[in-house]
Each structure stands twice: as C-alpha cells, then as structure tokens.
C-alpha positions as CSV (number, residue, x, y, z in Angstrom):
1,M,28.7,-24.9,-2.1
2,V,27.4,-23.7,-5.4
3,L,23.9,-22.1,-5.4
4,N,21.9,-23.6,-8.2
5,H,18.8,-25.1,-6.6
6,G,15.7,-23.2,-7.6
7,A,17.3,-19.8,-8.0
8,A,17.3,-18.1,-11.4
9,P,20.8,-16.8,-11.8
10,A,21.4,-13.3,-13.1
11,T,23.1,-14.8,-16.1
12,P,23.1,-18.4,-17.2
13,T,26.6,-18.8,-15.8
14,S,26.2,-17.0,-12.5
15,R,27.1,-19.1,-9.5
16,F,27.5,-18.3,-5.8
17,E,29.6,-20.2,-3.3
18,R,29.1,-19.9,0.4
19,L,31.3,-18.4,3.0
20,T,35.0,-18.7,3.1
21,N,37.9,-16.3,3.0
22,E,40.3,-18.5,1.2
23,G,38.7,-18.3,-2.2
24,P,36.0,-20.4,-3.7
25,R,36.0,-24.1,-3.0
26,L,33.4,-26.8,-2.1
27,C,33.1,-27.1,1.6
28,R,30.8,-28.7,4.1
29,G,30.1,-27.1,7.5
30,I,33.4,-25.3,7.9
31,V,33.9,-22.2,10.1
32,T,35.0,-19.1,8.2
33,P,38.8,-19.1,8.2
34,G,40.2,-16.0,10.0
35,G,36.7,-14.9,11.1
36,K,36.2,-13.0,7.8
37,P,33.2,-14.4,6.0
38,A,32.4,-13.8,2.3
39,V,30.4,-15.2,-0.5
40,Y,32.1,-15.7,-3.9
41,K,30.4,-15.2,-7.3
42,T,31.5,-16.3,-10.7
43,T,30.0,-15.4,-14.1
44,T,32.7,-17.1,-16.0
45,A,32.0,-20.7,-15.2
46,G,34.6,-20.7,-12.4
47,K,37.5,-19.1,-14.2
48,K,37.3,-15.9,-12.1
49,W,35.6,-15.4,-8.7
50,T,34.6,-12.2,-7.0
51,R,34.7,-11.9,-3.2
52,Q,31.5,-10.3,-1.9
53,D,31.6,-9.3,1.8
54,K,30.1,-5.8,2.1
55,G,28.0,-5.7,5.2
56,L,29.4,-9.0,6.6
57,P,31.6,-8.8,9.7
58,A,35.1,-7.6,8.8
59,E,36.5,-9.6,11.8
60,Q,35.3,-12.0,14.4
61,G,32.6,-13.4,12.0
62,W,33.0,-17.1,13.0
63,F,30.2,-18.5,10.8
64,T,29.3,-22.0,10.0
65,V,26.8,-22.4,7.3
66,Y,25.2,-25.8,6.4
67,R,24.7,-26.7,2.8
68,Q,20.9,-26.4,3.1
69,A,21.1,-23.1,4.8
70,F,22.2,-21.1,1.7
71,T,19.7,-20.4,-1.0
72,G,18.5,-17.8,-3.5
73,D,15.2,-16.6,-5.0
74,A,14.1,-16.2,-8.6
75,G,14.0,-12.4,-8.3
76,K,15.8,-9.9,-10.6
77,P,18.3,-9.3,-9.2
78,V,18.6,-12.6,-7.4
79,G,18.2,-12.4,-3.7
80,L,20.5,-14.6,-1.6
81,Y,19.9,-15.9,1.9
82,F,21.9,-17.9,4.5
83,G,21.6,-19.0,8.1
84,T,24.3,-19.8,10.5
85,T,24.7,-22.3,13.3
86,G,25.0,-19.3,15.6
87,G,21.4,-18.4,14.9
88,E,21.7,-15.6,12.4
89,V,20.1,-15.1,9.1
90,W,21.7,-12.8,6.4
91,T,20.3,-11.6,3.1
92,S,21.5,-9.8,0.0
93,R,18.9,-8.3,-2.3
94,D,21.5,-7.4,-5.0
95,E,23.1,-10.7,-5.9
96,G,25.7,-10.6,-3.1
97,E,26.9,-7.0,-3.6
98,S,25.9,-6.1,0.0
99,W,24.6,-8.1,3.0
100,K,22.3,-7.4,5.9
101,Q,21.6,-9.4,9.0
102,I,17.8,-9.9,9.2
103,A,17.6,-12.2,12.3
104,S,19.7,-13.1,15.2
105,H,19.5,-15.0,18.5
106,L,17.7,-17.9,16.8
107,P,18.4,-21.6,17.4
108,R,20.9,-23.2,15.0
109,V,19.8,-22.6,11.4
110,H,19.8,-25.9,9.5
111,A,18.0,-24.9,6.4
112,V,16.8,-21.8,4.6
113,E,14.1,-21.8,1.8
114,C,12.5,-19.1,-0.3
115,A,8.7,-18.9,-0.7
116,E,7.5,-16.9,-3.6
C-alpha cells in the first residue's frame, strides 16, 4: 500500500509502502513473509526502494496490517503509524528511519488515523 492519503510527504515523490520483506508491492492483508517486517520508501517514483526496519522485530514479527491501518501525519519530518491485527501500534517520527512500538495487547487494529 502506498501512503498518500492526507500525509505531506518529505518530498513531492516520497512514498511509503507497508510491511513486507520481499520488496515493495501492492498487497492487501498479508502476513509479513519470513516474519521480518519492514516498510519501504521511495523518493524516485518507484525506481529505487529503501527497506526501513530499524526497531521492528528482526524475526518472529508475523504482522498483518490492513490498508486502513497505515497512515502518516503532515509533520516535518513525516510521522508514520501502523496497527496490526495482533493488537500492536507502531510509530516512526523520522519518516521510517526507525520504529517504536507504542501500544500492545489491543484488539485487532482495523484503522489508524492522525489528528492534528
């Protein structure tokens, strides 16, 4: 999933794609392959993608993230947020360079929104 709803990207061509470890691709409700989640970022309109996984589980991270459960804010730098069907919420305050879990043991997260 490409993040482009309501978030002001760092550059006009910045895009973020949700969790996968097989490179960027459009996906809907898949579990992270190999249990190694990551978010991918492009600033070249999809010609080159950068894997961003610092702070995410290095193994056994069996996440499923619904399309509506990944969003960003209009901050500079852009803050990113996603929720999992396992009841976790993760955030990055530096455009995906690093991630931190901010909630756990919640019910399944169907959607995440930013209020500013």
